[in-house]
GUVO-153911 format. One record per residue (C-alpha): residue in one letter; x, y, z; residue number from 1. Coordinates in pm, 1 decimal. Layout:
<recs>
+---------+----------+----------+----------+-----+
: residuo :        u :        v :        w : num :
+---------+----------+----------+----------+-----+
:       a :        X :        Y :        Z : NUM :
...
+---------+----------+----------+----------+-----+
</recs>
This chain:
<recs>
+---------+----------+----------+----------+-----+
: residuo :        u :        v :        w : num :
+---------+----------+----------+----------+-----+
:       x :    661.7 :   6784.8 : -11114.7 :   1 :
:       x :    861.2 :   6517.7 : -11313.4 :   2 :
:       x :    731.3 :   6175.4 : -11207.7 :   3 :
:       x :    956.6 :   5953.9 : -11001.8 :   4 :
:       x :    801.1 :   5634.1 : -11124.7 :   5 :
:       x :    896.1 :   5497.7 : -11463.4 :   6 :
:       x :    683.2 :   5639.4 : -11750.4 :   7 :
:       x :    378.6 :   5447.9 : -11893.1 :   8 :
:       x :    528.1 :   5413.8 : -12223.3 :   9 :
:       x :    857.9 :   5336.7 : -12386.2 :  10 :
:       x :   1101.2 :   5626.2 : -12475.4 :  11 :
:       x :   1319.9 :   5651.4 : -12786.5 :  12 :
:       x :   1683.1 :   5534.9 : -12682.9 :  13 :
:       x :   1960.0 :   5821.0 : -12647.6 :  14 :
:       x :   2168.5 :   5639.1 : -12904.4 :  15 :
:       x :   1921.2 :   5625.3 : -13142.6 :  16 :
:       x :   1857.7 :   6001.6 : -13117.9 :  17 :
:       x :   2235.9 :   6079.4 : -13143.1 :  18 :
:       x :   2286.9 :   5873.3 : -13457.7 :  19 :
:       x :   2004.7 :   6058.9 : -13631.4 :  20 :
:       x :   2142.4 :   6394.7 : -13544.4 :  21 :
:       x :   2505.6 :   6267.0 : -13647.0 :  22 :
:       x :   2358.7 :   6158.4 : -13975.1 :  23 :
:       x :   2183.3 :   6505.9 : -14043.5 :  24 :
:       x :   2502.3 :   6685.9 : -13932.0 :  25 :
:       x :   2720.8 :   6501.4 : -14162.5 :  26 :
:       x :   2480.9 :   6595.5 : -14472.8 :  27 :
:       x :   2468.3 :   6942.6 : -14358.4 :  28 :
:       x :   2843.5 :   7006.9 : -14369.5 :  29 :
:       x :   2821.6 :   6927.9 : -14725.4 :  30 :
:       x :   2650.7 :   7266.0 : -14768.4 :  31 :
:       x :   2709.3 :   7600.2 : -14615.0 :  32 :
:       x :   2429.3 :   7619.3 : -14350.7 :  33 :
:       x :   2483.6 :   7701.4 : -13974.6 :  34 :
:       x :   2223.9 :   7468.0 : -13881.7 :  35 :
:       x :   1868.4 :   7334.0 : -13916.1 :  36 :
:       x :   1563.2 :   7481.7 : -13725.4 :  37 :
:       x :   1308.5 :   7205.0 : -13706.2 :  38 :
:       x :    943.0 :   7306.7 : -13607.5 :  39 :
:       x :    723.4 :   7030.2 : -13767.8 :  40 :
:       x :    603.7 :   6785.1 : -13512.4 :  41 :
:       x :    716.3 :   6471.1 : -13696.0 :  42 :
:       x :   1081.3 :   6576.9 : -13743.0 :  43 :
:       x :   1079.6 :   6737.2 : -13387.2 :  44 :
:       x :    998.3 :   6372.5 : -13262.8 :  45 :
:       x :   1256.3 :   6214.5 : -13484.9 :  46 :
:       x :   1538.9 :   6413.4 : -13358.5 :  47 :
:       x :   1427.2 :   6459.6 : -12993.3 :  48 :
:       x :   1211.8 :   6169.8 : -12902.8 :  49 :
:       x :    904.3 :   6392.6 : -12800.9 :  50 :
:       x :    640.9 :   6617.7 : -12940.1 :  51 :
:       x :    618.4 :   6961.4 : -12796.4 :  52 :
:       x :    548.1 :   7328.9 : -12901.4 :  53 :
:       x :    895.4 :   7485.5 : -12980.6 :  54 :
:       x :   1180.8 :   7423.1 : -13220.8 :  55 :
:       x :   1502.9 :   7218.1 : -13228.2 :  56 :
:       x :   1794.4 :   7394.0 : -13354.3 :  57 :
:       x :   2058.1 :   7139.8 : -13503.4 :  58 :
:       x :   2400.3 :   7299.7 : -13547.5 :  59 :
:       x :   2626.6 :   7169.4 : -13825.5 :  60 :
:       x :   2863.9 :   7095.0 : -13542.3 :  61 :
:       x :   2784.1 :   7030.0 : -13178.8 :  62 :
:       x :   2494.9 :   6943.8 : -12964.0 :  63 :
:       x :   2123.2 :   7028.4 : -13057.5 :  64 :
:       x :   1927.8 :   7285.4 : -12848.2 :  65 :
:       x :   1574.9 :   7223.1 : -12783.3 :  66 :
:       x :   1377.4 :   7528.4 : -12737.7 :  67 :
:       x :   1026.3 :   7464.6 : -12571.8 :  68 :
:       x :    740.3 :   7673.7 : -12516.3 :  69 :
:       x :    509.8 :   7389.8 : -12392.1 :  70 :
:       x :    581.0 :   7154.4 : -12208.0 :  71 :
:       x :    924.4 :   7195.5 : -12108.7 :  72 :
:       x :    859.1 :   6963.3 : -11836.0 :  73 :
:       x :    748.5 :   6677.7 : -12058.0 :  74 :
:       x :   1028.3 :   6749.1 : -12298.4 :  75 :
:       x :   1275.3 :   6685.0 : -12022.3 :  76 :
:       x :   1078.3 :   6362.8 : -11925.4 :  77 :
:       x :   1105.3 :   6211.2 : -12267.2 :  78 :
:       x :   1384.0 :   6344.3 : -12462.0 :  79 :
:       x :   1747.6 :   6247.2 : -12416.2 :  80 :
:       x :   1893.2 :   6578.3 : -12547.3 :  81 :
:       x :   2087.9 :   6755.9 : -12275.5 :  82 :
:       x :   2013.8 :   7128.3 : -12385.3 :  83 :
:       x :   1623.3 :   7161.6 : -12336.7 :  84 :
:       x :   1548.5 :   7538.3 : -12263.2 :  85 :
:       x :   1208.8 :   7721.0 : -12218.6 :  86 :
:       x :   1109.2 :   8012.2 : -12455.1 :  87 :
:       x :    790.6 :   8213.8 : -12446.4 :  88 :
:       x :    753.9 :   8203.4 : -12830.0 :  89 :
:       x :    923.6 :   8178.9 : -13168.6 :  90 :
:       x :   1004.9 :   8527.7 : -13155.7 :  91 :
:       x :   1272.8 :   8455.8 : -12901.3 :  92 :
:       x :   1442.6 :   8204.5 : -13100.9 :  93 :
:       x :   1724.6 :   8422.2 : -13251.8 :  94 :
:       x :   1816.0 :   8603.3 : -12924.3 :  95 :
:       x :   1819.1 :   8283.1 : -12740.1 :  96 :
:       x :   2048.9 :   8105.6 : -12984.1 :  97 :
:       x :   2265.9 :   8408.5 : -12985.0 :  98 :
:       x :   2290.1 :   8435.9 : -12615.4 :  99 :
:       x :   2419.1 :   8067.5 : -12643.7 : 100 :
:       x :   2691.4 :   8158.5 : -12900.0 : 101 :
:       x :   2553.2 :   7964.0 : -13171.9 : 102 :
:       x :   2576.4 :   8085.9 : -13528.9 : 103 :
:       x :   2249.1 :   8133.7 : -13722.4 : 104 :
:       x :   2327.1 :   8331.0 : -14021.0 : 105 :
:       x :   2224.2 :   8062.6 : -14278.5 : 106 :
:       x :   1932.2 :   7848.5 : -14141.7 : 107 :
:       x :   1793.4 :   7543.4 : -14287.2 : 108 :
:       x :   1418.7 :   7509.9 : -14248.8 : 109 :
:       x :   1148.9 :   7260.5 : -14384.3 : 110 :
:       x :    953.6 :   7488.6 : -14633.7 : 111 :
:       x :    705.8 :   7220.0 : -14717.8 : 112 :
:       x :    553.8 :   7239.0 : -14372.2 : 113 :
:       x :    636.1 :   7601.5 : -14271.3 : 114 :
:       x :    324.6 :   7835.5 : -14274.7 : 115 :
:       x :    360.4 :   8198.8 : -14397.5 : 116 :
:       x :    296.3 :   8322.1 : -14052.4 : 117 :
:       x :    586.6 :   8129.1 : -13881.0 : 118 :
:       x :    808.4 :   8221.9 : -14171.9 : 119 :
:       x :    758.6 :   8586.8 : -14101.5 : 120 :
:       x :    808.0 :   8541.1 : -13747.4 : 121 :
:       x :   1136.3 :   8377.6 : -13822.8 : 122 :
:       x :   1251.8 :   8655.9 : -14028.0 : 123 :
:       x :   1183.6 :   8890.4 : -13752.2 : 124 :
:       x :   1365.1 :   8675.4 : -13501.7 : 125 :
:       x :   1670.9 :   8608.7 : -13732.2 : 126 :
:       x :   1714.9 :   8977.7 : -13884.1 : 127 :
:       x :   1956.8 :   8935.5 : -14172.7 : 128 :
:       x :   1973.4 :   8573.6 : -14166.3 : 129 :
:       x :   1951.2 :   8353.6 : -14502.2 : 130 :
:       x :   1700.2 :   8071.3 : -14513.3 : 131 :
:       x :   1738.9 :   7742.9 : -14711.2 : 132 :
:       x :   1500.4 :   7467.8 : -14773.4 : 133 :
:       x :   1595.1 :   7133.3 : -14588.8 : 134 :
:       x :   1276.4 :   6957.1 : -14667.3 : 135 :
:       x :   1438.5 :   6715.7 : -14910.0 : 136 :
:       x :   1747.3 :   6667.4 : -14682.3 : 137 :
:       x :   1515.5 :   6584.4 : -14365.3 : 138 :
:       x :   1324.0 :   6331.2 : -14580.0 : 139 :
:       x :   1663.8 :   6182.2 : -14731.4 : 140 :
:       x :   1789.1 :   6120.8 : -14351.9 : 141 :
:       x :   1465.5 :   5972.2 : -14244.6 : 142 :
:       x :   1437.7 :   5727.4 : -14565.8 : 143 :
:       x :   1681.6 :   5481.0 : -14420.0 : 144 :
:       x :   1548.5 :   5301.1 : -14106.3 : 145 :
:       x :   1756.9 :   5182.3 : -13816.2 : 146 :
:       x :   1709.4 :   4847.9 : -13649.9 : 147 :
:       x :   1520.1 :   5020.9 : -13381.6 : 148 :
:       x :   1286.6 :   5177.6 : -13629.6 : 149 :
:       x :   1244.7 :   4847.8 : -13815.7 : 150 :
:       x :   1151.8 :   4660.1 : -13507.8 : 151 :
:       x :    854.7 :   4893.0 : -13469.5 : 152 :
:       x :    763.0 :   4836.1 : -13836.7 : 153 :
:       x :    769.6 :   4469.2 : -13800.6 : 154 :
:       x :    543.4 :   4494.3 : -13489.2 : 155 :
:       x :    302.6 :   4720.1 : -13669.3 : 156 :
:       x :    288.4 :   4480.9 : -13963.9 : 157 :
:       x :    214.7 :   4191.9 : -13724.6 : 158 :
:       x :    -71.6 :   4388.3 : -13563.4 : 159 :
:       x :   -202.0 :   4500.1 : -13911.0 : 160 :
:       x :   -228.4 :   4121.3 : -13986.4 : 161 :
:       x :   -455.5 :   4067.2 : -13696.3 : 162 :
:       x :   -671.3 :   4364.2 : -13819.0 : 163 :
:       x :   -731.9 :   4204.4 : -14160.1 : 164 :
:       x :   -779.1 :   3854.5 : -14017.6 : 165 :
:       x :  -1065.8 :   3990.2 : -13830.4 : 166 :
:       x :  -1243.0 :   4145.1 : -14108.8 : 167 :
:       x :  -1417.3 :   3863.5 : -14281.2 : 168 :
:       x :  -1637.2 :   3831.3 : -13970.9 : 169 :
:       x :  -1733.3 :   4199.5 : -13984.8 : 170 :
:       x :  -1867.7 :   4175.5 : -14355.3 : 171 :
:       x :  -2234.4 :   4138.2 : -14396.8 : 172 :
:       x :  -2479.7 :   4207.6 : -14701.2 : 173 :
:       x :  -2662.0 :   4562.4 : -14675.6 : 174 :
:       x :  -2389.9 :   4727.7 : -14438.4 : 175 :
:       x :  -2246.6 :   5045.1 : -14530.4 : 176 :
:       x :  -1880.3 :   5138.1 : -14617.7 : 177 :
:       x :  -1895.5 :   5363.3 : -14292.6 : 178 :
:       x :  -2036.4 :   5083.3 : -14095.4 : 179 :
:       x :  -1755.1 :   4857.0 : -14187.3 : 180 :
:       x :  -1484.8 :   5124.5 : -14158.9 : 181 :
:       x :  -1620.8 :   5178.1 : -13805.4 : 182 :
:       x :  -1587.7 :   4813.2 : -13713.1 : 183 :
:       x :  -1243.8 :   4812.6 : -13849.6 : 184 :
:       x :  -1138.1 :   5124.3 : -13659.8 : 185 :
:       x :  -1266.0 :   4964.0 : -13335.3 : 186 :
:       x :  -1049.0 :   4659.6 : -13406.2 : 187 :
:       x :   -741.5 :   4870.6 : -13476.3 : 188 :
:       x :   -782.4 :   5076.6 : -13156.0 : 189 :
:       x :   -823.6 :   4764.8 : -12939.8 : 190 :
:       x :   -482.2 :   4636.9 : -13098.6 : 191 :
:       x :   -301.3 :   4974.9 : -12996.5 : 192 :
:       x :   -352.4 :   5178.6 : -13316.5 : 193 :
:       x :   -241.7 :   5543.9 : -13274.7 : 194 :
:       x :   -553.2 :   5678.7 : -13391.9 : 195 :
:       x :   -457.6 :   5894.5 : -13681.2 : 196 :
:       x :   -231.7 :   5841.1 : -13992.0 : 197 :
:       x :     35.8 :   6097.4 : -14021.5 : 198 :
:       x :    141.5 :   6248.1 : -14362.4 : 199 :
:       x :    454.2 :   6458.7 : -14460.2 : 200 :
:       x :    230.0 :   6652.0 : -14690.0 : 201 :
:       x :     67.9 :   6948.3 : -14517.5 : 202 :
:       x :   -308.5 :   6958.2 : -14481.4 : 203 :
:       x :   -380.4 :   6588.3 : -14582.2 : 204 :
:       x :   -615.3 :   6399.3 : -14353.6 : 205 :
:       x :   -665.9 :   6033.0 : -14306.2 : 206 :
:       x :   -813.6 :   5843.7 : -14009.6 : 207 :
:       x :   -774.6 :   5473.9 : -14096.4 : 208 :
:       x :   -768.2 :   5479.3 : -14460.6 : 209 :
:       x :  -1007.6 :   5393.8 : -14737.7 : 210 :
:       x :  -1328.6 :   5132.5 : -14726.7 : 211 :
:       x :  -1504.2 :   5133.3 : -15080.3 : 212 :
:       x :  -1767.4 :   4886.2 : -15215.2 : 213 :
:       x :  -1786.0 :   4828.4 : -15574.7 : 214 :
:       x :  -1770.4 :   5145.7 : -15788.4 : 215 :
:       x :  -1695.5 :   5375.9 : -15493.4 : 216 :
:       x :  -1344.1 :   5243.8 : -15552.9 : 217 :
:       x :  -1320.8 :   5464.7 : -15878.0 : 218 :
:       x :  -1516.0 :   5759.0 : -15719.2 : 219 :
:       x :  -1291.0 :   6078.1 : -15792.1 : 220 :
:       x :  -1095.2 :   6174.2 : -15484.2 : 221 :
:       x :   -813.9 :   6424.3 : -15386.5 : 222 :
:       x :   -632.4 :   6142.1 : -15204.5 : 223 :
:       x :   -254.8 :   6113.9 : -15281.3 : 224 :
:       x :   -304.8 :   5746.3 : -15378.2 : 225 :
:       x :   -504.6 :   5555.2 : -15645.1 : 226 :
:       x :   -813.0 :   5461.2 : -15401.5 : 227 :
:       x :  -1127.9 :   5644.9 : -15467.0 : 228 :
:       x :  -1411.0 :   5686.5 : -15194.8 : 229 :
:       x :  -1708.3 :   5903.4 : -15131.8 : 230 :
:       x :  -1727.5 :   5966.7 : -14765.8 : 231 :
:       x :  -2001.1 :   6089.4 : -14570.6 : 232 :
:       x :  -2016.7 :   6444.7 : -14752.5 : 233 :
:       x :  -1836.4 :   6679.4 : -14936.0 : 234 :
:       x :  -1683.7 :   6826.7 : -14589.4 : 235 :
:       x :  -1573.8 :   6474.6 : -14498.7 : 236 :
:       x :  -1436.9 :   6250.9 : -14793.9 : 237 :
:       x :  -1284.7 :   6015.8 : -14559.0 : 238 :
:       x :  -1302.2 :   5643.8 : -14467.1 : 239 :
:       x :  -1603.9 :   5558.7 : -14689.4 : 240 :
:       x :  -1975.2 :   5664.1 : -14737.5 : 241 :
:       x :  -2335.0 :   5523.2 : -14719.5 : 242 :
:       x :  -2301.6 :   5297.9 : -15004.5 : 243 :
:       x :  -2447.3 :   4942.7 : -14901.1 : 244 :
:       x :  -2271.8 :   4612.0 : -14978.4 : 245 :
:       x :  -2394.6 :   4392.3 : -15232.8 : 246 :
:       x :  -2287.1 :   4051.3 : -15335.6 : 247 :
:       x :  -1996.7 :   3984.7 : -15588.5 : 248 :
:       x :  -1844.7 :   4325.5 : -15576.7 : 249 :
:       x :  -1499.4 :   4415.8 : -15466.7 : 250 :
:       x :  -1462.9 :   4543.7 : -15107.5 : 251 :
:       x :  -1153.5 :   4742.9 : -15117.0 : 252 :
:       x :   -969.9 :   4803.7 : -14782.7 : 253 :
:       x :   -665.6 :   5027.1 : -14748.0 : 254 :
:       x :   -532.0 :   5104.9 : -14419.4 : 255 :
:       x :   -223.8 :   5247.5 : -14236.7 : 256 :
:       x :   -149.4 :   5100.6 : -13903.1 : 257 :
:       x :     59.0 :   5297.9 : -13653.2 : 258 :
:       x :    270.2 :   5148.2 : -13369.8 : 259 :
:       x :    481.0 :   5380.3 : -13150.9 : 260 :
:       x :    464.9 :   5631.9 : -13429.7 : 261 :
:       x :    560.9 :   5397.6 : -13718.9 : 262 :
:       x :    329.4 :   5286.9 : -13993.6 : 263 :
:       x :    276.7 :   5007.3 : -14224.8 : 264 :
:       x :     28.7 :   5047.5 : -14531.4 : 265 :
:       x :   -176.9 :   4755.5 : -14642.1 : 266 :
:       x :   -449.4 :   4690.5 : -14895.7 : 267 :
:       x :   -670.7 :   4376.4 : -14942.2 : 268 :
:       x :   -975.5 :   4286.5 : -15150.5 : 269 :
:       x :  -1274.0 :   4096.9 : -14992.6 : 270 :
:       x :  -1599.2 :   4001.3 : -15156.3 : 271 :
:       x :  -1928.6 :   3872.0 : -15025.2 : 272 :
:       x :  -1971.3 :   3601.9 : -15284.6 : 273 :
:       x :  -1774.9 :   3528.9 : -15602.5 : 274 :
:       x :  -1617.9 :   3840.5 : -15772.6 : 275 :
:       x :  -1645.2 :   3876.9 : -16152.1 : 276 :
:       x :  -1372.3 :   3699.9 : -16379.1 : 277 :
:       x :  -1228.8 :   4034.6 : -16480.2 : 278 :
:       x :  -1189.7 :   4145.1 : -16143.0 : 279 :
:       x :  -1004.7 :   3811.3 : -16041.9 : 280 :
:       x :   -800.1 :   3833.8 : -16358.1 : 281 :
:       x :   -690.8 :   4211.6 : -16288.7 : 282 :
:       x :   -603.2 :   4144.0 : -15920.6 : 283 :
:       x :   -384.3 :   3853.6 : -16033.9 : 284 :
:       x :   -213.9 :   4070.3 : -16266.0 : 285 :
:       x :   -140.5 :   4327.8 : -15980.8 : 286 :
:       x :     -7.5 :   4049.4 : -15776.1 : 287 :
:       x :    264.1 :   3985.4 : -16042.5 : 288 :
:       x :    337.2 :   4331.9 : -16078.9 : 289 :
:       x :    395.6 :   4345.9 : -15714.8 : 290 :
:       x :    631.1 :   4049.0 : -15705.9 : 291 :
:       x :    822.5 :   4213.1 : -16009.0 : 292 :
:       x :    891.2 :   4514.6 : -15808.7 : 293 :
:       x :    954.2 :   4338.6 : -15486.0 : 294 :
:       x :   1224.4 :   4115.6 : -15621.8 : 295 :
:       x :   1416.4 :   4447.5 : -15741.0 : 296 :
:       x :   1408.8 :   4619.6 : -15404.4 : 297 :
:       x :   1780.8 :   4578.2 : -15357.0 : 298 :
:       x :   2042.8 :   4830.3 : -15237.0 : 299 :
:       x :   2179.2 :   5012.7 : -15548.6 : 300 :
:       x :   1871.7 :   4955.3 : -15761.5 : 301 :
:       x :   1727.6 :   5285.3 : -15902.5 : 302 :
:       x :   1350.2 :   5353.0 : -15843.9 : 303 :
:       x :   1320.9 :   5514.6 : -16213.6 : 304 :
:       x :   1458.9 :   5210.5 : -16386.0 : 305 :
:       x :   1244.8 :   4961.5 : -16176.5 : 306 :
:       x :    949.4 :   5179.1 : -16274.7 : 307 :
:       x :   1025.1 :   5182.9 : -16648.5 : 308 :
:       x :   1125.2 :   4832.1 : -16677.9 : 309 :
:       x :    839.1 :   4693.9 : -16463.1 : 310 :
:       x :    566.4 :   4912.9 : -16630.5 : 311 :
:       x :    706.2 :   4807.1 : -16974.8 : 312 :
:       x :    713.4 :   4450.0 : -16912.3 : 313 :
:       x :    412.0 :   4392.4 : -16699.4 : 314 :
:       x :    184.4 :   4695.0 : -16771.1 : 315 :
:       x :    225.2 :   4864.6 : -17134.1 : 316 :
:       x :    305.6 :   4528.8 : -17302.6 : 317 :
:       x :    -20.0 :   4359.5 : -17186.5 : 318 :
:       x :   -244.4 :   4651.2 : -17254.0 : 319 :
:       x :   -297.7 :   4684.1 : -16887.1 : 320 :
:       x :   -246.4 :   5052.6 : -16851.4 : 321 :
:       x :   -600.4 :   5183.4 : -16869.3 : 322 :
:       x :   -714.1 :   5273.0 : -16523.6 : 323 :
:       x :   -382.2 :   5122.0 : -16380.4 : 324 :
:       x :   -295.4 :   5298.0 : -16063.2 : 325 :
:       x :   -617.1 :   5469.5 : -16029.9 : 326 :
:       x :   -941.9 :   5509.2 : -16220.3 : 327 :
:       x :   -943.4 :   5815.7 : -16472.9 : 328 :
:       x :   -834.3 :   6119.7 : -16281.2 : 329 :
:       x :   -735.1 :   5908.3 : -15955.8 : 330 :
:       x :   -446.8 :   5786.5 : -16165.0 : 331 :
:       x :    -99.1 :   5839.6 : -15976.4 : 332 :
:       x :    238.1 :   5809.9 : -16145.1 : 333 :
:       x :    413.9 :   5565.3 : -15911.7 : 334 :
:       x :    408.6 :   5220.4 : -15790.0 : 335 :
:       x :    522.7 :   5269.6 : -15436.8 : 336 :
:       x :    615.3 :   5498.7 : -15168.4 : 337 :
:       x :    841.5 :   5515.0 : -14875.6 : 338 :
:       x :    697.0 :   5488.7 : -14530.7 : 339 :
:       x :    783.6 :   5525.6 : -14137.1 : 340 :
:       x :    694.2 :   5825.1 : -13919.4 : 341 :
:       x :    452.3 :   5919.3 : -14205.1 : 342 :
:       x :    275.0 :   5752.5 : -14486.0 : 343 :
:       x :    423.7 :   5949.1 : -14745.7 : 344 :
:       x :    821.6 :   5916.3 : -14722.0 : 345 :
:       x :   1095.0 :   5877.9 : -14957.3 : 346 :
:       x :   1185.1 :   5681.3 : -15172.8 : 347 :
:       x :    915.3 :   5684.0 : -15447.1 : 348 :
:       x :    897.0 :   5411.5 : -15715.8 : 349 :
:       x :    828.2 :   5653.1 : -15991.2 : 350 :
:       x :    984.0 :   5769.7 : -16320.2 : 351 :
:       x :   1179.0 :   6058.7 : -16193.6 : 352 :
:       x :   1344.0 :   5931.0 : -15879.8 : 353 :
:       x :   1699.2 :   5837.7 : -15975.6 : 354 :
:       x :   1880.1 :   5809.5 : -15627.2 : 355 :
:       x :   1958.5 :   5444.4 : -15555.5 : 356 :
:       x :   1798.4 :   5238.4 : -15293.8 : 357 :
:       x :   1984.4 :   5171.5 : -14969.2 : 358 :
:       x :   1940.9 :   4876.2 : -14719.8 : 359 :
:       x :   1693.0 :   4968.9 : -14466.1 : 360 :
:       x :   1436.8 :   5178.8 : -14666.6 : 361 :
:       x :   1094.3 :   5078.4 : -14623.7 : 362 :
:       x :    859.0 :   5110.0 : -14923.7 : 363 :
:       x :    486.2 :   5035.1 : -14971.7 : 364 :
:       x :    410.7 :   4895.5 : -15306.8 : 365 :
:       x :     55.6 :   4933.4 : -15415.0 : 366 :
:       x :    -28.7 :   4820.1 : -15780.1 : 367 :
:       x :   -414.2 :   4884.9 : -15826.1 : 368 :
:       x :   -643.8 :   4869.0 : -16122.5 : 369 :
:       x :  -1001.0 :   5045.5 : -16178.6 : 370 :
:       x :  -1241.5 :   4854.8 : -16359.1 : 371 :
:       x :  -1549.3 :   5029.1 : -16508.7 : 372 :
:       x :  -1858.9 :   4909.6 : -16379.8 : 373 :
:       x :  -1684.1 :   4684.3 : -16114.8 : 374 :
:       x :  -1448.3 :   4880.1 : -15888.6 : 375 :
:       x :  -1100.7 :   4886.9 : -15777.2 : 376 :
:       x :   -866.2 :   4576.8 : -15725.4 : 377 :
:       x :   -495.4 :   4538.2 : -15631.8 : 378 :
:       x :   -291.6 :   4501.1 : -15328.6 : 379 :
:       x :    -41.9 :   4698.1 : -15110.6 : 380 :
:       x :    208.5 :   4563.9 : -14878.8 : 381 :
:       x :    503.3 :   4726.0 : -14687.6 : 382 :
:       x :    843.3 :   4601.7 : -14769.9 : 383 :
:       x :   1198.5 :   4635.6 : -14623.2 : 384 :
:       x :   1490.9 :   4694.1 : -14883.8 : 385 :
:       x :   1737.0 :   4402.5 : -14839.1 : 386 :
:       x :   2020.5 :   4235.3 : -15033.3 : 387 :
:       x :   1767.0 :   3958.4 : -15133.0 : 388 :
:       x :   1499.1 :   4184.4 : -15248.7 : 389 :
:       x :   1190.4 :   4330.2 : -15063.1 : 390 :
:       x :   1092.0 :   4170.8 : -14739.2 : 391 :
:       x :    742.1 :   4161.7 : -14671.9 : 392 :
:       x :    656.1 :   4330.1 : -14334.9 : 393 :
:       x :    262.3 :   4329.3 : -14385.2 : 394 :
:       x :    249.8 :   3947.3 : -14353.7 : 395 :
:       x :    -33.4 :   3736.2 : -14498.2 : 396 :
:       x :   -195.2 :   3618.1 : -14803.6 : 397 :
:       x :   -249.6 :   3871.0 : -15087.9 : 398 :
:       x :   -528.5 :   3680.3 : -15249.5 : 399 :
:       x :   -865.7 :   3829.8 : -15288.7 : 400 :
:       x :  -1070.1 :   3690.2 : -14985.5 : 401 :
:       x :  -1435.5 :   3543.3 : -15076.9 : 402 :
:       x :  -1659.4 :   3558.7 : -14754.7 : 403 :
+---------+----------+----------+----------+-----+
</recs>
């Protein structure tokens, strides 16, 4: 039964959901599809305000239909959508939409998160229908944040600061990366961290982020960012490993903090005792690169132009390119990425991203430099695109902190 008392957590306002649906429908009308069929949890939450098993059909015109296998009861508790109906499985999607008089001859689906097994089910459920990929379209709609979303990102940034303020007291000589990561996770959970860090890219796993001591920051990794780490074993290359902390080596801490589904991304460098001069010099150069990008994060600015200009003036002209944005094979060809309900959203500050920035986009900038024999230094902060340039949401000092 649906509880009569207020729910023990806040819900997404109805007008927020309706505005998101309207933005998607305006963009869909520029094409030829009848509607978008949304099955992945993050986009489902974005357009319904809840995460259930089922699918959301957003027609090009008219109200969405939320078809839920489990739990219909909770979907009706949490979502402001009016048409929430039960289904026994995805094989019923086609017949259910047909019974509702909804046209589904050309369907948009997010191919980047759609398994082959589910797609085969859809082709049987919608015989004769054509499918088109709306992964990019969904990402574009989510890239511009509303005031409601920015409020949650600001709160995430404020809580993120409290996490990093507590880290110096956790650091002691001889502790392992895993031990420090565990202490950081405990602090994050105490502050309301949602426990996992979500990615749009299927198959990517992350708990809190990366904790690396010294040259562990340069260790080869499959991570989608420039940070290296060892992990506890080949089966668990996450958080950190068993390397023990020595004096005078970079402590690289890169974490995401989630608040009511929204994430900020932040990196800081710590050290037990003074860092070598090359590490301090490289860190300072990364701060200058961050500022060069930050002041360019304005509506109308083109990410590819920002990337080319900043890399030309602050990286290549200074001979700083070796192991910049990741040591060796860890190198990534970007300076920053969008962030929101997932860590990896649009836009990306990279050479092939030519769509101009818009006010309300939120971008994590992460200039970082690997140093042979020393480790990884640099910074990461989350910024809101404004007319005055990037507004820092992950407040606090960016300097390397000597404990």
